[in-house]
C-alpha positions in Angstrom: 143.6 35.6 -17.3 141.0 35.2 -14.2 143.3 38.3 -12.5 143.3 40.5 -15.3 139.5 40.1 -15.8 138.8 40.5 -12.1 141.2 43.8 -11.6 138.8 45.0 -14.9 135.2 44.4 -13.5 136.6 45.8 -10.0 137.8 49.0 -11.3 134.7 49.3 -13.5 132.6 48.9 -10.2 134.3 51.4 -7.9 134.5 54.1 -11.3 131.0 53.4 -12.0 130.2 54.4 -8.1 132.3 57.5 -8.3 130.4 58.4 -11.1 127.1 57.8 -9.1 128.6 59.7 -6.3 129.4 62.7 -8.3 125.9 63.1 -9.0 124.5 62.3 -5.4 123.1 64.5 -2.8 122.0 64.9 1.0 118.7 63.6 1.5 116.3 63.6 5.0 116.7 60.7 7.4 114.3 58.1 6.0 113.5 57.4 9.7 111.5 60.8 9.6 110.1 60.1 6.5 108.4 56.9 7.8 107.2 58.6 11.0 105.7 61.5 8.5 103.6 58.8 7.2 102.1 58.6 10.6 99.6 60.7 12.7 102.2 63.1 13.8 104.6 65.9 12.6 108.0 65.0 12.4 111.0 66.6 11.8 114.1 65.3 10.2 117.7 65.7 12.4 119.8 64.4 9.8 120.5 64.3 6.0 122.2 61.3 4.6 124.0 61.0 1.2 122.8 59.2 -1.6 124.7 58.5 -4.6 122.1 59.5 -7.9 119.5 56.4 -8.6 120.6 54.8 -5.0 119.1 54.6 -1.8 120.9 53.0 1.0 120.2 54.4 4.8 119.8 53.3 8.4 117.4 54.7 10.6 118.0 55.2 14.3 116.8 51.9 15.3 119.2 49.9 12.4 116.4 49.6 9.9 117.7 49.4 6.2 115.8 51.4 3.8 117.5 50.5 0.2 116.3 49.7 -3.7 118.5 47.5 -6.5 121.2 49.9 -7.1 121.6 50.5 -3.3 122.2 47.5 -2.5 124.8 46.7 -5.6 127.1 49.2 -4.4 126.0 49.2 -0.5 129.5 47.9 0.2 131.2 51.6 -1.2 128.4 53.6 0.0 128.9 52.7 3.6 132.5 53.4 2.8 131.4 57.0 1.2 129.1 57.6 4.1 131.6 56.9 6.6 134.7 58.9 5.4 133.4 61.4 2.9 130.2 62.3 3.1 129.3 62.1 6.1 125.8 62.8 8.0 124.7 66.5 8.1 123.1 67.9 11.0 120.0 69.9 10.0 118.5 71.2 13.7 121.0 71.6 16.3 118.6 73.0 18.7 116.6 70.5 21.3 113.1 71.7 21.8 111.8 71.2 24.6 108.4 69.6 25.3 107.1 73.1 25.7 108.7 74.3 22.9 107.1 71.8 21.0 103.5 72.1 22.4 104.0 76.2 21.5 105.0 75.1 18.1 102.1 73.0 17.2 99.7 75.4 18.8 100.9 78.2 16.5 100.8 75.6 13.3 96.7 74.9 15.0 96.0 78.5 15.0 97.4 79.6 11.4 95.2 76.4 9.9 98.6 74.6 9.1 97.6 71.4 11.1 
């Protein structure tokens, strides 16, 4: 009896995650979002997969950003991000300090910052 109930609950858990993942999306890395709040202009270099309604992401320092749905499904989210929905690189070009300085000067000149 308990084995059947456990199997049904586990199947519902996995099927509900598949539904959330089907409507999921790639979002910018949370490390960049945190830095934007600070006194700098930052760009994210990666996008991480997030199922709909869920947030479970790690930044480069290992800090975890999550909500209640992310906490509930975190084992499946980690498995999904590690196998099927891998991180996507947004910027493949690594800017030199001179290029960054030039871009910042252009932004200031054009009144964007």
